[in-house]
BABADREN-294585 format. One line per 4 residues: number of its first residue (from 1); for each residue x, y, z of C-alpha. Coordinates in steps of 0.001 Angstrom, whole numbers, plus 500000, padded with zeros to 6 digits. Each point is the difference from the previous one (the first is absolute). Last residue first. Layout:
N
NUM> X:Y:Z ~ ...
END
This chain:
506
506> 531609:536241:503063 ~ 496953:500493:497781 ~ 501976:498876:496931 ~ 501035:496788:501786
502> 496392:499233:500958 ~ 498928:500712:496418 ~ 502468:497415:498712 ~ 499342:497404:502706
498> 496235:500293:499512 ~ 500405:499723:496219 ~ 502098:496844:500361 ~ 497479:498414:502374
494> 497136:500695:497584 ~ 501988:498557:497077 ~ 500824:496866:502019 ~ 496308:499564:500886
490> 498941:500388:496373 ~ 502675:497552:498823 ~ 499066:497443:502665 ~ 496330:500224:498990
486> 500810:499739:496277 ~ 502246:496988:500620 ~ 497193:498348:501972 ~ 497518:500752:497211
482> 502391:498575:497376 ~ 500482:496840:502075 ~ 496220:499857:500404 ~ 499530:500090:496224
478> 502607:497261:499538 ~ 498111:497772:502452 ~ 496729:500641:498138 ~ 501681:499178:496671
474> 501430:496815:501455 ~ 496557:498997:501243 ~ 498354:500531:496610 ~ 498323:503013:498403
470> 497875:500227:496865 ~ 497245:502618:500413 ~ 496780:498856:498318 ~ 497805:502689:501535
466> 500473:503732:500553 ~ 497370:501335:502397 ~ 497009:502321:500388 ~ 500954:502011:496906
462> 496930:499054:497912 ~ 497613:501096:502789 ~ 497433:497485:501244 ~ 501941:499016:503115
458> 500222:503674:500991 ~ 496212:500430:499923 ~ 499457:496872:502105 ~ 502676:501102:502500
454> 498580:503517:500402 ~ 496432:498708:500321 ~ 501012:497401:502578 ~ 501627:502701:502139
450> 497078:502415:499638 ~ 497509:497279:500877 ~ 502135:499084:503020 ~ 500137:503562:501316
446> 496297:500727:499437 ~ 498890:496716:501594 ~ 502265:500448:503022 ~ 498677:503514:500701
442> 496324:499174:499422 ~ 500139:496708:501904 ~ 501853:501601:502926 ~ 497354:502719:500313
438> 497028:497645:499585 ~ 501389:497476:502497 ~ 500642:502564:502732 ~ 496778:499343:501937
434> 500647:496254:499951 ~ 503329:500396:501870 ~ 502798:498044:498332 ~ 502876:501468:502027
430> 503000:497721:499361 ~ 498960:498749:496552 ~ 498733:503462:499048 ~ 503202:501756:501057
426> 502036:497398:498106 ~ 497895:500494:496869 ~ 500271:503798:500022 ~ 503789:499927:500401
422> 500329:497225:497409 ~ 497807:501952:497567 ~ 501928:503242:500594 ~ 503297:498224:499331
418> 498594:498177:496953 ~ 498650:503257:498547 ~ 503415:501674:500388 ~ 501938:496979:498705
414> 497709:499803:496956 ~ 500419:503713:499263 ~ 503773:499916:500427 ~ 500349:496807:497915
410> 497875:501234:497068 ~ 502733:501745:498012 ~ 502997:497749:500624 ~ 497665:496991:499687
406> 499362:501022:496387 ~ 503122:498273:498743 ~ 499685:496431:501280 ~ 502825:497803:498602
402> 498892:496464:499092 ~ 502046:496885:499253 ~ 498617:498716:503296 ~ 502954:498519:501878
398> 502966:501651:498301 ~ 498352:503369:499304 ~ 498623:500194:503546 ~ 503360:499063:501536
394> 501907:502525:497852 ~ 497451:502766:500814 ~ 499995:499452:503780 ~ 502732:502420:501066
390> 499133:502831:497612 ~ 496284:499450:500654 ~ 500375:500785:503699 ~ 501687:503318:499221
386> 497341:500884:497411 ~ 497209:499263:502473 ~ 501630:502231:502616 ~ 500578:502702:497365
382> 496305:499996:499082 ~ 499022:500135:503673 ~ 502395:502904:500592 ~ 498517:501938:497072
378> 496482:499531:501390 ~ 501079:501217:503451 ~ 501989:502891:498482 ~ 497021:501048:497892
374> 497976:500268:503203 ~ 502794:501916:501751 ~ 500709:502335:497056 ~ 503700:500124:499097
370> 500308:497134:497507 ~ 503234:499941:497946 ~ 501385:496706:501258 ~ 503761:499489:499850
366> 500551:499253:503678 ~ 497146:497455:499867 ~ 501818:497878:497413 ~ 503021:499609:502275
362> 497896:499292:503084 ~ 497953:497405:498014 ~ 502971:498169:498436 ~ 501683:498388:503007
358> 497300:499113:502534 ~ 497410:499484:497261 ~ 502250:497512:498197 ~ 500625:498084:503210
354> 496246:499829:500691 ~ 499130:498877:496467 ~ 502790:497405:499921 ~ 498806:498646:503345
350> 496381:499489:499024 ~ 500672:498828:496446 ~ 502386:497254:501117 ~ 497741:498750:502799
346> 496978:500003:497663 ~ 502047:498077:497414 ~ 500961:497220:502423 ~ 503400:498497:499074
342> 501808:501578:502978 ~ 497067:498914:502161 ~ 501568:496540:499655 ~ 502345:500827:502873
338> 497135:499792:502529 ~ 500837:501091:503565 ~ 503514:501200:499095 ~ 498539:501633:496897
334> 497508:501882:502173 ~ 502706:501196:502376 ~ 502248:501134:497137 ~ 497166:501888:498286
330> 499082:501786:503236 ~ 503644:501008:500432 ~ 500177:501252:496407 ~ 496918:502172:500521
326> 501078:501363:503394 ~ 503606:500531:498860 ~ 498878:501908:496918 ~ 497659:502177:502040
322> 502906:501544:501837 ~ 498448:502878:501887 ~ 502323:500607:502942 ~ 498741:497938:502963
318> 497888:502145:502314 ~ 498779:496886:501846 ~ 496392:500698:498994 ~ 500935:500539:496333
314> 501902:496714:499921 ~ 497031:498327:501683 ~ 497639:501423:497369 ~ 502269:498774:497184
310> 500229:496534:501551 ~ 496217:499868:500276 ~ 499838:501143:496370 ~ 502097:497062:498789
306> 498244:497359:502091 ~ 496541:501282:499092 ~ 500941:500038:496301 ~ 501224:496400:500062
302> 496962:498865:502004 ~ 497650:501688:497515 ~ 501817:498529:496978 ~ 499985:496512:501547
298> 496240:500164:500756 ~ 499165:500233:503700 ~ 496260:499925:499206 ~ 499628:503723:499259
294> 498556:500528:503495 ~ 503200:498476:501402 ~ 502138:502485:498045 ~ 497714:502850:501113
290> 500414:499009:503638 ~ 503744:499762:499337 ~ 500221:503578:498777 ~ 497697:501293:502752
286> 502183:498331:502649 ~ 503038:501744:498486 ~ 498212:503356:500273 ~ 498753:499322:503545
282> 503451:498976:501263 ~ 501529:503028:498278 ~ 497517:502379:501590 ~ 500300:498469:503463
278> 503792:500344:499952 ~ 499760:503625:498878 ~ 497350:500662:502650 ~ 502219:498916:502877
274> 498192:502720:501962 ~ 497277:501419:497804 ~ 500274:502666:497296 ~ 501474:497404:497625
270> 496591:498284:500077 ~ 498521:502686:497710 ~ 501650:498444:496934 ~ 497917:496842:500321
266> 497567:500683:497150 ~ 502585:501636:497732 ~ 502640:497321:500564 ~ 497339:497328:499450
262> 498825:501548:496718 ~ 503547:500321:498631 ~ 500916:496431:500956 ~ 496660:498703:498693
258> 500623:501613:496599 ~ 503538:498589:499973 ~ 498548:496575:500750 ~ 497790:500463:496942
254> 503005:500869:497819 ~ 502160:497229:501481 ~ 497531:497247:499200 ~ 496286:499190:499986
250> 499449:498992:496378 ~ 497576:501968:497787 ~ 502082:503201:499834 ~ 502901:498018:498513
246> 497796:499586:496908 ~ 500896:503578:499038 ~ 501914:499261:496783 ~ 497248:501023:497564
242> 499565:496492:498609 ~ 499865:498431:503472 ~ 497315:502368:501290 ~ 497939:499417:496843
238> 500360:496212:500334 ~ 498838:500191:503622 ~ 496922:501957:498865 ~ 499224:497366:497394
234> 500321:497290:502611 ~ 497610:501687:502455 ~ 501209:499445:503555 ~ 498163:497156:501708
230> 502975:498209:501572 ~ 502144:503111:500474 ~ 499901:500155:503814 ~ 503079:501986:501105
226> 498056:501406:502942 ~ 500030:503762:499384 ~ 500881:500432:496312 ~ 498498:496696:498824
222> 496781:500493:501982 ~ 499849:503570:498627 ~ 500185:498610:496455 ~ 497252:497486:500795
218> 497683:502762:501209 ~ 500855:502280:497070 ~ 499140:497271:497507 ~ 496764:499199:501848
214> 498892:503624:500141 ~ 499873:501800:503333 ~ 497676:499824:503009 ~ 502564:498993:502623
210> 499083:496941:502054 ~ 502275:497875:497807 ~ 503007:501779:501511 ~ 498977:498736:503436
206> 499858:496399:498781 ~ 503394:500407:498307 ~ 501557:501209:503270 ~ 498516:497133:502024
202> 501110:497460:497372 ~ 503572:501362:500216 ~ 499923:499843:503798 ~ 498853:496373:499881
198> 502643:499086:497401 ~ 502753:501652:502053 ~ 498832:498203:503151 ~ 499906:496653:498192
194> 503441:500416:498456 ~ 501558:501143:503281 ~ 498355:497119:501868 ~ 501257:497235:497750
190> 497264:497518:499172 ~ 497677:498112:502318 ~ 496993:502247:499578 ~ 498069:497791:497620
186> 501105:496363:499562 ~ 498185:498775:496905 ~ 499640:496370:498939 ~ 500643:497543:497161
182> 500146:502543:497161 ~ 500716:497887:496887 ~ 496301:499631:499111 ~ 499725:503765:499490
178> 502883:500211:497568 ~ 503560:500915:501014 ~ 502824:500869:497600 ~ 503405:500434:501670
174> 502914:501956:498487 ~ 503696:499747:500845 ~ 503162:502055:500510 ~ 498771:503130:501740
170> 502581:501839:502117 ~ 499269:503407:498522 ~ 503203:499910:497958 ~ 498867:496542:498869
166> 496847:501539:498544 ~ 501985:502662:498120 ~ 502471:497451:498629 ~ 497107:497846:498808
162> 498404:502974:498283 ~ 503309:500855:498310 ~ 500092:496471:498562 ~ 502410:497244:501056
158> 498108:497324:498050 ~ 498512:497924:502836 ~ 497903:502628:501762 ~ 497417:499883:502771
154> 500776:496344:500680 ~ 496841:498010:500874 ~ 499322:498791:503532 ~ 497192:497452:500017
150> 496778:499742:501982 ~ 498182:499118:503205 ~ 498879:502774:502310 ~ 499856:500939:503690
146> 499369:503733:499900 ~ 501041:502715:502442 ~ 498360:503422:499899 ~ 502212:503042:500576
142> 498678:501811:496923 ~ 496609:498670:498931 ~ 498737:497248:497696 ~ 496653:499432:498282
138> 499792:496967:497712 ~ 497939:500036:496791 ~ 502766:502076:498420 ~ 502224:496891:500006
134> 503214:500682:501914 ~ 503352:501026:498566 ~ 502820:500208:502539 ~ 503452:501329:499116
130> 502360:498421:502484 ~ 502155:501044:502969 ~ 501804:497191:501791 ~ 500423:499501:503742
126> 500230:496287:500740 ~ 499109:497486:502701 ~ 499606:496408:498906 ~ 496978:497772:500578
122> 500547:496278:499717 ~ 500850:497705:497098 ~ 499236:496339:500703 ~ 499246:499110:496388
118> 500839:502672:497439 ~ 497143:501104:497722 ~ 498480:502436:502490 ~ 503089:502092:500745
114> 499353:502051:503176 ~ 500257:503772:500362 ~ 500416:502691:502644 ~ 500128:503799:500224
110> 499308:500899:496357 ~ 499867:503753:499548 ~ 497458:501601:497674 ~ 499875:502576:497207
106> 496799:500837:498124 ~ 498032:499205:496836 ~ 496279:499245:499940 ~ 499498:497807:496958
102> 497481:499625:497169 ~ 501282:503108:498221 ~ 502359:501903:502285 ~ 498229:501241:503125
98> 502376:501539:502557 ~ 500469:498474:503454 ~ 501006:502275:502905 ~ 503420:498909:501178
94> 501586:497415:502319 ~ 497658:497011:499927 ~ 501434:497343:502316 ~ 500813:496473:498909
90> 499645:496517:501425 ~ 500902:497524:497293 ~ 499189:496439:498912 ~ 502167:499177:497017
86> 499806:498293:496609 ~ 503441:500249:498371 ~ 500930:502285:497092 ~ 502429:502004:502089
82> 501401:498883:503362 ~ 500178:502658:502733 ~ 503201:502002:500262 ~ 502374:499953:502969
78> 501572:503430:500175 ~ 502988:500349:497717 ~ 499239:503354:498411 ~ 499772:502128:503142
74> 503148:498516:501578 ~ 501899:500283:496713 ~ 498916:503621:499573 ~ 501249:500886:503481
70> 503308:498226:499281 ~ 500633:501714:496653 ~ 499281:503417:501498 ~ 502260:499222:502956
66> 502750:499008:497541 ~ 499857:503467:498446 ~ 499775:501670:503410 ~ 503190:498216:501131
62> 501841:501045:496828 ~ 498857:503606:500472 ~ 501078:499934:503650 ~ 503464:498880:498879
58> 500095:502820:497457 ~ 498759:502478:502577 ~ 502819:499181:502432 ~ 502785:500551:497454
54> 501257:503358:501357 ~ 500488:498706:503520 ~ 498167:500983:503153 ~ 497516:497122:499874
50> 502715:497562:498865 ~ 499304:497455:502740 ~ 496261:500460:499610 ~ 500198:499795:496209
46> 502030:496780:500285 ~ 497316:498473:502223 ~ 497185:501201:497706 ~ 501670:498447:496942
42> 500837:496783:501839 ~ 496358:499648:501057 ~ 498744:500612:496445 ~ 502462:497511:498458
38> 499180:497370:502630 ~ 496257:500385:499416 ~ 500515:499610:496231 ~ 502117:496880:500585
34> 497390:498514:502329 ~ 497275:500638:497420 ~ 501655:497827:497355 ~ 501416:501697:496868
30> 497886:499965:496816 ~ 499631:503750:499515 ~ 498560:501365:496721 ~ 496409:500435:501232
26> 501269:501677:503175 ~ 501834:502782:498144 ~ 496946:502295:499930 ~ 499576:499737:503779
22> 503728:500582:500510 ~ 499855:503104:497806 ~ 497112:501264:502162 ~ 502190:499768:503120
18> 502877:501727:498187 ~ 497776:502838:498751 ~ 498112:500373:503338 ~ 502920:500564:502385
14> 501792:502881:498271 ~ 496972:502271:499555 ~ 498824:498568:503332 ~ 502763:501970:501709
10> 498525:503362:498963 ~ 501803:502520:502241 ~ 503355:499244:498325 ~ 498394:499995:496537
6> 498811:503579:500491 ~ 503460:501028:501203 ~ 501572:498546:496834 ~ 497464:501847:497833
2> 500751:503300:501754 ~ 497261:501690:502035
END
């Protein structure tokens, strides 16, 4: 397929860049909202009138640009609670708390507040996400509502990278709460989706803890299956990070891909029934979202479930395989819901890895030299990791100053053990019969010990990673311009060769 034809069937390749440019331009725009709305409406109106003309896409591009600015303005200009003022607040715990020194750290949403130092001030409704730090003497749970007294402190006042990251996740303030600041607890009154996800996550973790495996392996399986990393060994996490395989520890696209493969295998027999294809796809998509809920509905899990659900639907509807449009469409929808995801590193890494795999993996795979089926599987895993690393290398170098080298070698083994561990863990969580405990414990324990052993060994090698890499934002942008030019050049060369050999054949 020619490059121009590929772009024609990938409309989001033209939609997303202009929409994202509007999000980036928001910080430099001082025009009133009504003027931005007018510009967007005029752009869409002109595009509609010129829908058969040659300039229609330029007018749509202008409208999308102003739409990006407008969506960001709406998200950024929500009524903010006062900082540095003593407040009474009703907040809901949104994530499992993690111990950090004398505090339990989590994320919460404030639903209502009342200034205590202002006479005659009543309760005001609000919806603001904050970083909550509660004294370790207090026990808190996801979905629980707390009536507390305290202050909102800015997360960042110096424009640091950490502050930008927190704002990209919708967090602009931090609340410290000691035991005497908790006025009352309101269990069970939080958002239903959050409470149900937390309950399902606790149920999965409780079942995993029934397995007779080592403590490190037990906590690793809880992270792989339920996204619960609260008790994961810090030294082990550091080893995973150093070797470039820390993505295994967070429920994301890789884990959702495992579930997609497993679900398609388990429900493949349904195609033999009447309307079996419909039933199969409904069951597969339901399995994806069940897993996302079991993982606590974390942003990375929801993002991956959305993307893979779209891919499964495209497959079900016999849509020609255009993975680029699925990925870019999912990105556009998520940015429309929360434009500040554009500044979220996990969002950036996730989509750059998938796009890089879609383009570079098929081209690397054609040049493989493996003929044996087992060697082919290992070779394919290495190439898959290499393709993902091509797209994420500039981001990793810019954000961490660290380039993992050994991940190219250990990625296939770690992905294989993780896949088998997730498969074993999900079967155990769903069918935790006491008589099967010994079998599941032996299999899961062996797989997880092997995985941890590989990572620990790799972290101790002198070539685990290259540290101290100097790379700024402009350098990362320049690197992606070079990558884009390389991709276009490769595609153009492929098209030219096809035309040449096609002409010779005729």
